[in-house]
ROVO-108211 format. One line per field, with one value per residue (C-alpha): residue in one letter; z, y, x; residue number from 0. Coordinates in steps of 0.02 Angstrom, whole numbers, plus 32768, in hexadecimal, padded with zeros to 4 digits. Layout:
<pts>
resn: a:...
c3: Z:...
c2: Y:...
c1: X:...
resi: NUM:...
</pts>
This chain:
<pts>
resn: x:x:x:x:x:x:x:x:x:x:x:x:x:x:x:x:x:x:x:x:x:x:x:x:x:x:x:x:x:x:x:x:x:x:x:x:x:x:x:x:x:x:x:x:x:x:x:x:x:x:x:x:x:x:x:x:x:x:x:x:x:x:x:x:x:x:x:x:x:x:x:x:x:x:x:x:x:x:x:x:x:x:x:x:x:x:x:x:x:x:x:x:x:x:x:x:x:x:x:x:x:x:x:x:x:x:x:x:x:x:x:x:x:x:x:x:x:x:x:x:x:x:x:x:x:x:x:x:x:x:x:x:x:x:x:x:x:x:x:x:x:x:x:x:x:x:x:x:x:x:x:x:x:x:x:x:x:x:x:x:x:x:x:x:x:x:x:x:x:x:x:x:x:x:x:x:x:x:x:x:x:x:x:x:x:x:x:x:x:x:x:x:x:x:x:x:x:x:x:x:x:x:x:x:x:x:x:x:x:x:x:x:x:x:x:x:x:x:x:x:x:x:x:x:x:x:x:x:x:x:x:x:x:x:x:x:x:x:x:x:x:x:x:x:x:x:x:x:x:x:x:x:x:x:x:x:x:x:x:x:x:x:x:x:x:x:x:x:x:x:x:x:x:x:x:x:x:x:x:x:x:x:x:x:x:x:x:x:x:x:x:x:x:x:x:x:x:x:x:x:x:x:x:x:x:x:x:x:x:x:x:x:x:x:x:x:x:x:x:x:x:x:x:x:x:x:x:x:x:x:x:x:x:x:x:x:x:x:x:x:x:x:x:x:x:x:x:x:x:x:x:x:x:x:x:x:x:x:x:x:x:x:x:x:x:x:x:x:x:x:x:x:x:x:x:x:x:x:x:x:x:x:x:x:x:x:x:x:x:x:x:x:x:x:x:x:x:x:x:x:x:x:x:x:x:x:x:x:x:x:x:x:x:x:x:x:x:x:x:x:x:x:x:x:x:x:x:x:x:x:x:x:x:x:x:x:x:x:x:x:x:x:x:x:x:x:x:x:x:x:x:x:x:x:x:x:x:x:x:x:x:x:x:x:x:x:x:x:x:x:x:x:x:x:x:x:x:x:x
c3: 0FB6:0F45:0E8B:0E12:0D72:0CDD:0C75:0BC5:0B9E:0AF4:0AA8:0ABA:0B77:0B99:0BF0:0B98:0BEC:0BC8:0BA5:0C3D:0C52:0C6F:0CF7:0DAE:0E29:0E8E:0F39:0FCF:100D:10C5:10DC:1149:1172:122B:120E:1276:1201:1285:12CE:1221:11ED:128B:126D:11B6:11EB:126A:1201:1146:10DE:1069:0FBD:0F55:0F65:0FEF:1033:1016:10AF:10BD:10D9:104F:1091:0FF5:0F39:0ECC:0E19:0DFB:0EB2:0F45:0FF9:1088:113B:1166:1104:1063:0FB5:0F34:0E78:0E3F:0D8B:0D74:0DB4:0D41:0D6E:0D89:0E24:0DEF:0D36:0D44:0D66:0CAF:0CD5:0D7B:0E2D:0E5F:0DB5:0DDC:0D55:0D8D:0E43:0E13:0DB6:0E4D:0EC3:0E57:0E37:0EEA:0F18:0E96:0E2C:0E72:0E67:0E1E:0E0D:0D89:0D0F:0D0C:0C8E:0CA9:0C42:0C73:0C3C:0B95:0B7A:0B9E:0B2C:0A9F:0AB3:0AC4:0A2F:09C3:09F3:09C0:090F:08C2:0902:09B6:09C1:0A6B:0B1D:0BD2:0C6F:0D07:0D95:0D78:0CE9:0D27:0D1F:0C6E:0C31:0C8B:0C33:0B8A:0B99:0BCC:0B3A:0AC1:0B06:0AF6:0A44:0A00:0A65:0A8C:0B2B:0B0C:0B25:0AED:0B44:0B3A:0BB4:0C3E:0C16:0C9E:0C8C:0D41:0DD0:0DB6:0D80:0CC2:0CB6:0D29:0CCF:0C2B:0C6F:0C9D:0D30:0DED:0E06:0DE8:0E7D:0F08:0EBA:0E65:0DB2:0D47:0CE1:0C60:0BAC:0BC9:0B51:0B40:0AB0:0AD3:0AFB:0A7B:0AD8:0A5A:0ADE:0B1B:0A99:0A5E:09B1:0952:0897:0856:0826:08DD:08F3:095D:08F2:0941:08AD:08C8:0982:0965:08EA:0966:09F0:0988:0952:0A09:0A30:099C:09E0:0A91:0A64:0A6E:09DD:0A41:0A2E:0A59:0A69:0A7C:0AF6:0AEC:0B22:0A99:0B19:0BA3:0C2D:0CC8:0C72:0C5A:0BCA:0B3D:0A9D:0A1B:097D:08EB:088A:091E:0947:0891:0886:0928:08E2:0849:08B7:091C:0881:0839:08D4:08EC:0988:09C8:09E9:0A8F:0AAD:0B60:0B5C:0C1A:0C25:0B71:0B45:0B44:0AFF:0B6E:0AE0:0A6D:0A11:0A4F:0A62:0A44:09BD:0956:093A:08BE:0895:08D1:0915:0999:09B3:0A68:0ABB:0B76:0BD3:0C8A:0CEE:0C7E:0C59:0D10:0D3F:0DE3:0DFA:0DE3:0D33:0CA4:0BFC:0B84:0AD0:0A41:099B:097B:0941:09D8:0A4E:09F5:09F1:0AA7:0ADA:0A79:0AD5:0B81:0BA3:0C5B:0CB6:0D36:0DC0:0E4D:0DF9:0D41:0CE7:0D86:0D5D:0DC7:0D80:0CD1:0CDB:0D13:0C7A:0C09:0C51:0C3D:0B83:0B70:0BBC:0B57:0AB3:0ADC:0B11:0A8A:0B10:0A98:0A2F:0ACD:0B0C:0A6A:0A76:0B2E:0B0A:0A8F:0B13:0B97:0B27:0AEF:0BA4:0BD0:0B3B:0B7F:0C24:0BC8:0B75:0C22:0C87:0C4F:0CBF:0C50:0BDA:0B7A:0B5E:0B15:0B13:0AAF:0AC6:0B7D:0BB2:0BCB:0C14:0C52:0C6D:0CE5:0CC5:0D14:0C69:0BBF:0B62:0BC8:0BF5:0CA2:0D08:0D99:0E00:0EA1:0E4A:0DFF:0EAC:0EF2:0E69:0E8C:0F47:0F26:0EB0:0F38:0FB4:0F37:0F25:0E8F:0E90:0E1C:0DFE:0DDF:0D8E:0E07:0E11:0DD6:0D3C:0D05:0D28:0D60:0CF4:0D25:0CDF:0CB4:0C84:0CBE:0CAE:0BFE:0C44:0C75:0C34:0BF5:0C91:0CFF:0C98:0CA5:0D61:0D6B:0CF3:0D57:0DF9:0DA3:0D61:0E10:0E4D:0DCD:0DF3:0EAE:0EAA:0EA5:0E11:0D8E:0D1E:0CF4:0C47:0C68:0CD2:0D88:0DCD:0E8B:0EF2
c2: D667:D6EE:D6D5:D75A:D766:D7AB:D7FB:D836:D8DE:D920:D9CB:D9B2:D9BC:DA75:DAE6:DB40:DBA5:DBA4:DC4A:DCB9:DCCA:DC0D:DC04:DBE3:DC3C:DBC2:DC03:DB8E:DB8C:DBB3:DB87:DAEC:DB08:DADA:DA39:D9A2:D90E:D885:D8CC:D8E4:D831:D7ED:D850:D81B:D765:D780:D7E5:D7C9:D73F:D6DF:D6F5:D67E:D6BB:D6BD:D76A:D7B0:D7A1:D85E:D8E1:D962:DA13:DA7B:DA77:DAFD:DAFA:DA50:DA22:D9DD:D9F9:D97E:D9A9:D960:D9E9:D98E:D9DA:D957:D96E:D946:D977:D8E0:D85E:D89E:D8A3:D95E:D937:D8BB:D8D2:D97C:DA10:DA31:DADA:DAA7:DAC3:DB73:DBC8:DC83:DCA6:DC13:DC4B:DCF9:DCB1:DC47:DCDB:DD52:DCD8:DC96:DD4C:DD79:DCE6:DC39:DBCD:DBE2:DB89:DB02:DB54:DBF8:DC1F:DC95:DCEA:DC6C:DBD7:DC28:DC5C:DBAE:DB5B:DBD4:DBC0:DB04:DAE8:DB5B:DAF5:DA51:DA18:DA33:D9B2:D9DA:DA74:DA7E:DA60:DA59:DA4C:D9DC:D9B3:D910:D8A0:D818:D891:D8C7:D814:D7E5:D876:D847:D793:D7CB:D846:D7B9:D74C:D7D8:D804:D752:D708:D675:D642:D5D3:D624:D5E7:D610:D5DF:D567:D5BF:D669:D6E6:D755:D772:D718:D747:D6BC:D6C4:D702:D676:D5F6:D614:D5F9:D554:D550:D542:D5DC:D570:D4FE:D4F4:D543:D4B0:D4B6:D54C:D5AD:D53B:D542:D565:D516:D516:D523:D4E4:D57C:D589:D562:D55C:D519:D485:D464:D3B1:D3F5:D3F6:D3F7:D374:D404:D434:D4CA:D4E4:D4B2:D52A:D521:D466:D487:D50C:D4A0:D410:D481:D4C1:D40F:D3DF:D478:D456:D3A7:D3E5:D47E:D47D:D4F7:D598:D5DC:D696:D6D1:D6A7:D70B:D70E:D76B:D78D:D76D:D6F5:D74D:D6EF:D649:D67D:D6FB:D688:D6EC:D6BF:D688:D701:D6DE:D68D:D71F:D733:D678:D682:D711:D6A7:D615:D689:D6D6:D629:D5FB:D6A1:D6C9:D76B:D77A:D7CD:D801:D822:D8A5:D8B7:D891:D8B1:D956:DA0E:D9F5:D96D:D8ED:D965:D9A2:DA08:D964:D8AF:D8A1:D918:D88C:D83A:D8C8:D85C:D8BD:D85B:D873:D8A5:D8DD:D8EC:D950:D960:D95F:D9CE:DA49:DA7F:DA7E:DA28:DA78:D9FE:DA24:D9B4:D9D0:D973:D9AF:D96E:D99D:DA14:D981:D913:D9A6:D9D2:D920:D901:D9A2:D96D:D8C6:D919:D8EB:D916:D922:D9A5:D9A9:DA21:DA64:DA5C:DAF8:DB47:DBEE:DBE3:DB40:DB74:DC12:DBA9:DB3B:DBD2:DC1A:DB73:DB6F:DC26:DC08:DB69:DBBF:DC67:DC1E:DB97:DB11:DA89:DAA0:DAA8:DA09:D9B1:D9E7:D9BA:D914:D8E8:D915:D8AC:D813:D825:D82B:D791:D736:D757:D70A:D671:D65A:D659:D5EC:D541:D547:D5CC:D55D:D5DC:D697:D6DF:D777:D815:D8CC:D8F3:D84B:D7B5:D706:D6A4:D5EC:D58C:D4D3:D448:D40F:D463:D3BF:D376:D421:D3DE:D46D:D4B0:D518:D505:D542:D5D4:D603:D5FC:D671:D6E7:D6E7:D70D:D79B:D7E5:D7DB:D83C:D8C2:D895:D84F:D7B7:D77E:D6C4:D66E:D5DD:D595:D4DF:D514:D58E:D53B:D59E:D639:D6E6:D76D:D813:D8AD:D94D:D9F9:DA3F:DAD5:DA69:DA98:DA2A:DA51:DA14:D977:D954:D96A:D8E8:D870:D87D:D850:D7C2:D77D:D783:D723:D69A:D699:D683:D601:D549:D4E5:D56F:D514:D5A1:D590:D5FD:D5F3:D62E:D67C:D670:D6FE
c1: B4C4:B47C:B460:B49A:B434:B490:B409:B426:B3D7:B3A8:B395:B2DA:B2E5:B2D9:B25F:B1D3:B14D:B096:B043:B057:AF9B:AF8F:B012:AFE6:B05A:B0C4:B092:B085:AFD0:AFAC:AEF3:AF12:AFC9:AFB4:AF52:AF86:AF99:AF8C:AEEB:AE9F:AEC9:AE7A:ADDA:ADD6:ADDF:AD54:ACD8:ACF5:ACA7:AD1A:ACCB:AD35:ADE7:AE69:AE8A:AF38:AFA6:AFB7:AF30:AF38:AF21:AF41:AF54:AFA2:AFDC:B02C:B041:AFE0:B018:B007:AFDB:B084:B0DC:B107:B0F7:B0C2:B0CA:B019:B042:B0AB:B037:AFED:AF39:AF1B:AEB5:AE2E:AE5C:AE07:AE7B:AEA1:AEF3:AF40:AF02:AECE:AEDB:AEC9:AE48:ADDE:ADEE:ADAE:AD19:ACEA:ACFB:AC96:AC08:AC01:ABE7:AB63:AB23:AB3F:AAA0:A9F3:A94D:A964:A8EB:A94C:A9D5:AA67:AAF0:AB79:AB10:AAE6:AB9B:ABDF:AB60:AB8D:AC4A:AC41:ABCE:AC39:ACD3:AC81:AC57:ABAA:AB31:AB5D:AAF1:AA9C:AAD7:AAA3:AB0C:AB10:AB87:ABE7:AC1A:ABA7:AB15:AB3E:AB4B:AAAB:AA55:AAA0:AA64:A9B7:A9B4:A9E3:A957:A8D6:A90E:A915:A886:A8F8:A954:A9ED:AA98:AB44:ABE8:AC9F:ACF0:AD53:AD08:ACDE:AC45:AC11:ABBC:AB06:AA90:AA95:AB49:AB84:AB19:AB72:AC22:AC71:ACEA:ACF6:AC89:ABEE:AC0D:AB8E:AAF5:AAA0:AA5F:AA89:AA0B:A9B6:A9F1:AAAA:AB28:ABE5:AC5E:AD0F:AD79:AE06:AEA8:AF35:AFAD:AF46:AEBF:AEA1:AE78:AF1C:AF38:AFB4:B027:B035:AFC3:AF28:AE92:AE17:ADA0:AD82:AD75:ACF0:AC8F:AC92:AC52:ABC0:AB94:AB85:AB1B:AAA7:AA8A:AA69:AA00:A943:A93D:A93B:A9EC:A9EA:AA9F:AB56:ABC2:AC81:AD1D:AD9E:AE27:ADF1:AE4F:AE18:AE3B:AEF1:AEEF:AEB8:AEA2:AE20:AE7E:AE7A:ADDA:AD81:AD0F:ACDC:ACB5:AC54:ABEC:ABC1:AB8C:AB1C:AACC:AAAD:AA49:A9F0:AA56:AAA2:AB5D:AB8A:AC3F:AC76:AD02:AD0E:ADC8:ADFE:ADAA:ADDA:AE89:AECF:AED6:AF36:AE9A:AE06:ADA8:ADDA:AD54:ADBF:AE3D:ADC7:AD4E:ACBE:AC29:ABC8:AB0E:AB2C:ABCE:ABEA:AC6E:AC9D:AD41:ADAE:AD21:AD14:ADCD:ADA1:ACF5:AC62:AC26:ABEF:AB9C:AB2A:AB33:AAC8:AA7A:A9EA:A981:A99F:A981:A8DE:A89A:A8C7:A870:A7D4:A7D8:A7E7:A89D:A8BA:A95F:A932:A9B6:A9DF:AA7C:AA4F:AA92:AAD9:AB2D:ABCB:AC12:ABD7:AC40:ACD5:ACBF:ACB0:AD51:ADAC:AD80:ADAF:AE5C:AE7B:AE51:AEA1:AF48:AF52:AF5A:AF1E:AFBC:B024:AFD2:AFFE:B0B5:B0C5:B070:B0F9:B17A:B122:B116:B1CC:B203:B19D:B1E4:B292:B25B:B218:B2C0:B311:B299:B25C:B1C3:B172:B110:B0A9:B09A:AFFC:AF8C:AF77:AFA2:AFBF:AF77:AFE9:AFDF:B077:B04D:B0BE:B0DE:B145:B183:B178:B169:B0DA:B08F:B068:B01C:B082:B00A:B06E:B10B:B0AC:B06C:B11D:B15A:B0C9:B0ED:B1A4:B175:B107:B197:B200:B17B:B110:B05F:B058:AFA4:AF8D:AEF8:AF04:AE54:AE51:ADEE:AE74:AF1C:AFB5:AFC5:AFFF:AF8C:AFD9:AF75:AFCC:AF7D:AF89:AFE8:B07E:B12B:B1B9:B21C:B18D:B177:B230:B228:B19E:B1F4:B295:B23B:B1E1:B286:B2D0:B237:B255:B30F:B2F5:B26A:B29F:B25D:B253:B2D1:B34D:B396:B42F:B4CC:B4BB:B558:B563:B5AA
resi: 0:1:2:3:4:5:6:7:8:9:10:11:12:13:14:15:16:17:18:19:20:21:22:23:24:25:26:27:28:29:30:31:32:33:34:35:36:37:38:39:40:41:42:43:44:45:46:47:48:49:50:51:52:53:54:55:56:57:58:59:60:61:62:63:64:65:66:67:68:69:70:71:72:73:74:75:76:77:78:79:80:81:82:83:84:85:86:87:88:89:90:91:92:93:94:95:96:97:98:99:100:101:102:103:104:105:106:107:108:109:110:111:112:113:114:115:116:117:118:119:120:121:122:123:124:125:126:127:128:129:130:131:132:133:134:135:136:137:138:139:140:141:142:143:144:145:146:147:148:149:150:151:152:153:154:155:156:157:158:159:160:161:162:163:164:165:166:167:168:169:170:171:172:173:174:175:176:177:178:179:180:181:182:183:184:185:186:187:188:189:190:191:192:193:194:195:196:197:198:199:200:201:202:203:204:205:206:207:208:209:210:211:212:213:214:215:216:217:218:219:220:221:222:223:224:225:226:227:228:229:230:231:232:233:234:235:236:237:238:239:240:241:242:243:244:245:246:247:248:249:250:251:252:253:254:255:256:257:258:259:260:261:262:263:264:265:266:267:268:269:270:271:272:273:274:275:276:277:278:279:280:281:282:283:284:285:286:287:288:289:290:291:292:293:294:295:296:297:298:299:300:301:302:303:304:305:306:307:308:309:310:311:312:313:314:315:316:317:318:319:320:321:322:323:324:325:326:327:328:329:330:331:332:333:334:335:336:337:338:339:340:341:342:343:344:345:346:347:348:349:350:351:352:353:354:355:356:357:358:359:360:361:362:363:364:365:366:367:368:369:370:371:372:373:374:375:376:377:378:379:380:381:382:383:384:385:386:387:388:389:390:391:392:393:394:395:396:397:398:399:400:401:402:403:404:405:406:407:408:409:410:411:412:413:414:415:416:417:418:419:420:421:422:423:424:425:426:427:428:429:430:431:432:433:434:435:436:437:438:439:440:441:442:443:444:445:446:447:448:449:450:451:452:453:454:455:456:457:458:459:460:461:462:463:464:465:466:467:468:469:470:471:472:473:474:475:476:477:478
</pts>
């Protein structure tokens, strides 16, 4: 028997379009239109290594705009899962201006010897440094977020002459040696000891923290002081840097409390440490500001970017001060990789920033973020299994629990909701590793419209409505 959901609409629920230059035409791709899904799945099982995640049950043969297309002929709303690919396609899949840049530079200026510089690299460095506050004055470019964080940590060690690094619990900075060593979750399993000198601060989790003020609010200041007291006892006196995300996306969209980053900067300065901020998933407008550091006007010593900067193309950046760049050069800092400062991805990054600034997509992201969070709040009012909503700007986390009073995790229920959403045509990404609990992560492209958000929210509501155990808080009328 079908369930009919009576959903109240508001005057806020109407369609607005992003600037026409930012739109991706809704044209069905044809590149692999004759692919045989069963044969492809069999070959994938035979030849592909499992690298830490279960493969999706469908083979994806195309992506365009806000959609991905399966080899079985299904059209899935990727916008609403809201991960924009791997949290990367800031402007949507196949943006025409990005496609043109890739075509032109693949034809004439794709890859160079690592000691050569090119116009795209210089242009991206100029545009990026002018976008960031003073103190972030010089940049260089790599391929992945892990690479950029590895380089930032090495730069901090060279500059300070020290080697101990501090990270936040449940952060995600990559899977290279130093980046992985400074994060604390299931990704460390199986490799033995991490890099020496790695320390952890408790990640601020306002929903589950054990640090609560008697008046009922999250006492993050005591939590932070406690964490630093533990680090001071464990340290050998060689603290070099602290690396953090302003919104811990992979952990379930945990936002640093207001004032936290400023306090962290003071703790670092007190100990002669550098502050590194990883903006891989937050930066370039997704958080509702150009960068998440703008929320508190805190300038880190080193800032890293990846994911959003390349709109799906492997591109990352390390940005630091004139002083740190100069001292590191004097001390023979070396991070000489095959694809450092490659021109093709650099031009993609430059075009991404140009589009974001030209079309006022940061302001649009902020407005659509409010609409997204309002829509999710309506869902929370209707389903008792939604224990917590959090995030900032176009980033949101929806934590699923078995009981709101006990906050008992309900990962199996969350997976069932996600599976139902996929059946309905929307990709719902779940932070389901044991370290991260059961939280849906949502980070749609910043070009998304209200109509498209409403489409995703409607499918997500139907998924909750048609999954047993979601604890509906409204009357269901059978028909």
